[in-house]
Residue, then its C-alpha position, 0 to 999 in steps of 0.5 A: m958183439n954188440r950187434i946195431t940193429l938195422e932197419i929197412c924201409v920197403d914199400d913192395a914185395d920185392g923189398i921185404r925179399a931184398a931186406e931179408d937177402g941183404g941181412a937186415d934185422r927189421i922191416e918198416l913195412c910202407a906204402a909209396l915211400g916217395l911220399g915219406g911212407l903211408t899206411p901199407s895195404a892189406g895185401l902187402v901186410a899178409l905178405a909180410a907177415r909171413s917173414r921172418l924178419p920183425v915188421m913195424a907198419m907205418i901208420r899215416p893215412r895220407a901224404g902231407a903234415f901229421v896234423w890229423s882230424a878226428d877221422e883220420c885218428g879214427a882210422m889209425l886207430a883201425e889200421i892199428d887193429a889191423m896190423r895186431d890181427a895181421g901178427l905184425a911186431g909193431v907199428v910207427i906213428g906220429a902226430s903233431l899240433p899245427d906249430g909242429r910241437l908233437d900232438a901228445a894227446t892224439l899220441a896218447r890214443l894211438m898208444r893205447a891201441a898199439e898196447g903190447m906192440e913195439v912202437t917207432l914215433h917217426r920223423a914227425i918229430d923233425l918238424a917240432p921246434n924243440p927237441a928236448e921238449a918234444m923227447q920228454v913227451v916221448a919219454g912221457l908216453g912210454i915211446r921206446r924208440v924214435l926215428s928222426s934226421g935231427g930235424a934236417p933233410n938228412a941224418l948227417a946234417g941233423l947229427d948235432r940235434l941227434a946227439a942232443m935228443q938222445t942226451a934230453a931222453p937217454n932211455v929211448a932209442i935214437m934211431p938215425g934215418g934219412g939218407v943213411s948208407a954204408e958210405n956214411a954209417a961210421q961217420i954216423a956213429a962216431h958222431l952218436p957213441d951209443l948208437q943202437e939202431l939205424h934206419a935206412s932205404a938202401s935203394v936204388a933208381a927203379d928201372r924204367p917200364a918196358l912202356d913208356k906210357v907207364e911214366s907219362f900217364g903218372f902210374l910210376p913217380p918221378g925218381a922212384r926207386r927200389t930197395d937193393a940187396g947189395r945195398v942192404a948187405a954193405l950197410r950191414a957189413a958196415l955196422d958190423q965193422i962199427a960194432l967190432s971196433r968199439p970196446p967191450g962192454 
């Protein structure tokens, strides 16, 4: 069976454990998943470094667009060094020009800093106006994995663009993400016959805090979610079923 890699994004200690217990193959470690994921704290990185799963750390110093100032780029270079020192498997990076095209010069600097580590290009590529052109930039930089929803709010809506991205750069793994679940994994795989990896949060609504003031004071954002081991396991089972149904070779 040609196993499909399942990457689960998490932003806290319980999420790390849920990803492990549910059968994930890899962790994307973030802070603030409600904002699309930011660079995780030193403490969370140290905890994740003890996981039995390979860990990819998000490198994103703030929310918003992926147009970085010189100071922010310097911060990201330092963050990559910190993830290397912590022993993590790799980093997740992205940089855009104001018009949405990939910022090849900034990405090249980040790639040099991450030499010897795994690298994923994150959903900054979903802002690119020309996905084929963006994938050529990715391939030229030596990036071998791209996380994308196909330029749409979720991967199901972006399947055609995801397929076109794969065609544009066959040597780069396209990892669909955004709204991925056990219920739609087969539909995604049917549209992307070369699917090798899938990315999901496998999350459910977070438990409400015992004290109402936690929410009313803004300490917990509206719509907060948490990684659920059962959802991870269901998605893992769905991917295994997909792999079993594929012809050998």
